[in-house]
C-alpha atoms as a printed R data frame, in Angstrom:
   type eleno elety resid chain resno      x      y      z
1  ATOM     1    CA   ALA     A     1  0.000  0.000  0.000
2  ATOM     2    CA   GLU     A     2  1.249  3.449 -0.929
3  ATOM     3    CA   MET     A     3  1.812  5.776  2.023
4  ATOM     4    CA   SER     A     4  0.518  9.326  1.915
5  ATOM     5    CA   GLY     A     5  2.987 12.215  2.079
6  ATOM     6    CA   GLU     A     6  2.021 12.798  5.722
7  ATOM     7    CA   ASP     A     7  3.211  9.292  6.633
8  ATOM     8    CA   ARG     A     8  6.648  9.897  5.170
9  ATOM     9    CA   GLY     A     9  9.558 12.074  6.121
10 ATOM    10    CA   GLU     A    10 13.012 12.887  4.843
11 ATOM    11    CA   CYS     A    11 16.430 12.246  6.368
12 ATOM    12    CA   GLY     A    12 17.972 15.561  7.416
13 ATOM    13    CA   PHE     A    13 21.342 14.542  5.978
14 ATOM    14    CA   CYS     A    14 21.034 12.304  2.917
15 ATOM    15    CA   GLY     A    15 17.472 13.252  1.956
16 ATOM    16    CA   ILE     A    16 16.164  9.700  1.639
17 ATOM    17    CA   ARG     A    17 12.386  9.480  2.055
18 ATOM    18    CA   ALA     A    18 11.125  6.943  4.575
19 ATOM    19    CA   ALA     A    19  8.211  6.228  6.861
20 ATOM    20    CA   HIS     A    20  8.266  8.495  9.928
21 ATOM    21    CA   ALA     A    21  8.394  5.382 12.120
22 ATOM    22    CA   GLN     A    22 11.704  4.420 10.486
23 ATOM    23    CA   LEU     A    23 13.337  7.835 10.950
24 ATOM    24    CA   LYS     A    24 14.944  8.782 14.262
25 ATOM    25    CA   GLN     A    25 14.432 12.321 15.558
26 ATOM    26    CA   CYS     A    26 17.225 14.377 17.056
27 ATOM    27    CA   LEU     A    27 16.704 13.709 20.753
28 ATOM    28    CA   ARG     A    28 17.664 17.228 21.711
29 ATOM    29    CA   CYS     A    29 15.518 19.404 19.444
30 ATOM    30    CA   LYS     A    30 13.158 16.948 17.708
31 ATOM    31    CA   ALA     A    31 13.226 19.312 14.701
32 ATOM    32    CA   VAL     A    32 15.091 17.014 12.322
33 ATOM    33    CA   SER     A    33 15.068 13.271 11.662
34 ATOM    34    CA   TYR     A    34 17.683 10.903 10.287
35 ATOM    35    CA   CYS     A    35 17.567  7.516  8.593
36 ATOM    36    CA   GLY     A    36 20.362  6.186 10.807
37 ATOM    37    CA   LYS     A    37 23.245  6.909 13.150
38 ATOM    38    CA   GLU     A    38 25.723  7.474 10.315
39 ATOM    39    CA   CYS     A    39 23.637 10.315  8.870
40 ATOM    40    CA   GLN     A    40 23.046 11.768 12.326
41 ATOM    41    CA   LYS     A    41 26.786 11.764 13.073
42 ATOM    42    CA   SER     A    42 27.605 13.212  9.651
43 ATOM    43    CA   ALA     A    43 25.086 16.027 10.096
44 ATOM    44    CA   TRP     A    44 26.028 16.934 13.690
45 ATOM    45    CA   LYS     A    45 28.828 19.399 12.872
46 ATOM    46    CA   GLU     A    46 26.362 21.578 10.964
47 ATOM    47    CA   HIS     A    47 23.239 20.776 12.991
48 ATOM    48    CA   LYS     A    48 24.703 21.532 16.425
49 ATOM    49    CA   GLY     A    49 24.798 25.250 15.613
50 ATOM    50    CA   THR     A    50 21.018 25.380 15.230
51 ATOM    51    CA   CYS     A    51 19.968 22.447 17.431
52 ATOM    52    CA   GLY     A    52 17.380 23.591 19.952
53 ATOM    53    CA   LYS     A    53 17.371 27.156 18.664
54 ATOM    54    CA   GLU     A    54 14.402 26.889 16.317
55 ATOM    55    CA   GLU     A    55 11.235 28.808 16.991
56 ATOM    56    CA   LEU     A    56  8.579 26.513 18.385
57 ATOM    57    CA   THR     A    57  4.846 26.744 17.972
58 ATOM    58    CA   LEU     A    58  2.794 26.827 21.156
59 ATOM    59    CA   LEU     A    59  1.608 23.295 20.398
60 ATOM    60    CA   GLN     A    60  5.202 22.041 20.122
61 ATOM    61    CA   VAL     A    61  6.096 23.653 23.463
62 ATOM    62    CA   TRP     A    62  3.108 22.019 25.180
63 ATOM    63    CA   GLU     A    63  3.921 18.641 23.612
64 ATOM    64    CA   ARG     A    64  7.448 18.841 25.010
65 ATOM    65    CA   VAL     A    65  6.251 19.936 28.443
66 ATOM    66    CA   LEU     A    66  3.735 17.082 28.562
67 ATOM    67    CA   LEU     A    67  6.378 14.559 27.466
68 ATOM    68    CA   ALA     A    68  8.714 15.822 30.189
69 ATOM    69    CA   LEU     A    69  5.926 15.646 32.773
70 ATOM    70    CA   ASN     A    70  5.043 12.098 31.735
71 ATOM    71    CA   ALA     A    71  8.705 11.151 32.055
72 ATOM    72    CA   LYS     A    72  8.892 12.970 35.408
73 ATOM    73    CA   ASP     A    73 11.724 15.054 33.965
74 ATOM    74    CA   TRP     A    74 11.243 18.045 36.253
75 ATOM    75    CA   GLN     A    75 14.452 19.743 35.135
76 ATOM    76    CA   GLY     A    76 13.189 19.520 31.538
77 ATOM    77    CA   VAL     A    77  9.929 21.169 32.549
78 ATOM    78    CA   LEU     A    78 11.684 23.920 34.492
79 ATOM    79    CA   ALA     A    79 13.962 24.607 31.497
80 ATOM    80    CA   TRP     A    80 10.925 25.870 29.577
């Protein structure tokens, strides 16, 4: 079955298109995804300069706060 465009994403380094479930998000900023560790490592030199510095929508902020609360990551909540 063909997946819709919403079910697919793109590796932030090599550009390969894959199912979102197969891509791994940057754990720090969640703004970019990679197809594997090699691409993530290759992209880090450039990505680290912008990692976590993107403008977030209110929904994204609340999603992160709720994830931190569910994980009982109080320092993560206080960082917001």
